N, C-alpha and C positions, 0 to 999 in steps of 0.2 A: 532432507531438512537442510535450511538456511541456517548459516552461521547467526549468531547473534551480534548485535550493533547498537551502539547507545549514540545519543546525541549530547551535544554539551552546547549551553546558551548562556550568553549573559542575561541577567535579571536586572535589567535597566530600571534605575529609579528606587530600587530596594534596598533598604538600610539593613535588613537581618532576614534569618529563616523566618521568624516571627511576623514580619510585614509582609512577605511574600505570601505566607498561609493566609493574611487578612485579606490581602488582594484578590486571591483566589476565592474566598469566601463570598465576594461580591456577585450579583448577578452578571455584571459585565463582564467578568472573567469566565464565567459560565455558559455551557452550551445548553441546548434545550432538555438535555437529560440530566442537568445539574452537576456534571463532571466539569472540572476545570480544563480549560483548553488554551492552547498558545496558537493563535493564527499567524502564519507566515506566507510570505510570498512564493516561496519555493516548496516543490514536493519531494520529499527523498527518495533518490533514484533506487537506493537500496532498502525500498520500504519494506519487502520481505525479511530482511534480517532485523529491521528496527522492530518490525511487529512480532518477532520471534523471542520475545523476552527482554527487550530493550527498555531502557529508561532515558529520562532526558537528566542529565546533571546540571544543577544551576550554579553558575559563578554570581556569587553576591560580594560586592567590596573588594572584586580583585581574587576571590577564594573561591574555590569549589566547596560547598557547604552542605548540600542536600541533593537528593535525587526523588524522581517521580517515575513509577512504571508508565510506560506509553500503554494505551488501552487499544486505541486505531486511530487512523487518519481520516480525516473526513473532508470531502470538498464542499467550500463553502464560496458563496459569492459576494465580494463587498459593495459597499454603497456605490462605488465607481462601477460596478458590473464586471469588475476583474474576478476570475476564479483564483482562490487561495487554497492552501492547506491548512486544515485546524488538526492540532496534534493535540488529542484528547487525552487526557491524563488519568490516573487512578487519583481519587481524592487522597489527602494527607502526603506530606513530606517525610522523606525517610532521611534523618541526619548521616553525613558520612564523615571522615578523617578529612580536615582541611587541606588543601593544596594550593599554592599559588597559580594564578593563570592569568597571563596578559589580555588586554583588550582585543577584541575582534568583533567583527560583523557578522550579523546572521547566526547560523547555528552550524557545528562542524560534527563528522562523527568522531566518534570514540571507540577505539577498541576495548574490548573488555579487559584486556592486559593492562591497559592505561588507565582504568575508570578507579576511583578512589572507593575503598572498602566502607562499608555501613559501619557505623560506631556500634559497638557491643551493647546487649540489652543492659538497660540500666543506665546507659551514658546517654541515649538519645533525647531525653528530656531535660539535660544539664544546659544551663543558660551559655549562649554563645560567647566566646571569648571576643574582645574588641579585634576588630580586623586587623589591625596593626601587629597586635601580640600573637594573633593565631598565623598571620601570614611569616611572621619572624620565626616562630617556632617550627612551622612547616618546611621554611627554608633550611633549617638546619637538622631536619627530619626528627624532630621530637614529636610532632602531632601526624 
């Protein structure tokens, strides 16, 4: 059986976990099955490990703030005729402890040992801290 591997991705243009959830609720962000998906140019070479319980960790405003379980990888063809990878996600975002993350392009693999833990039950519905404050607290190890 393959090890688990996660992906990490910047959520470009998103201001908060709530705005990412609102975007994913739109038809433009969903596949034919109604599940949210992120279409990317590259296919994960470690797809077996990603599909073995992996999640995509979303970086919003420079902080890892939430994750979603990856359900499957679908081949899709763009309007330009180029084949791409649709990362199909479980609906709903799971809030995580925050951690600062420098900008990067595309997605990256994330080892389970480096992944942020989920917020404890009861805290997942708390309003997000302003990104600057959450980042400062994460840097000193409080969040």
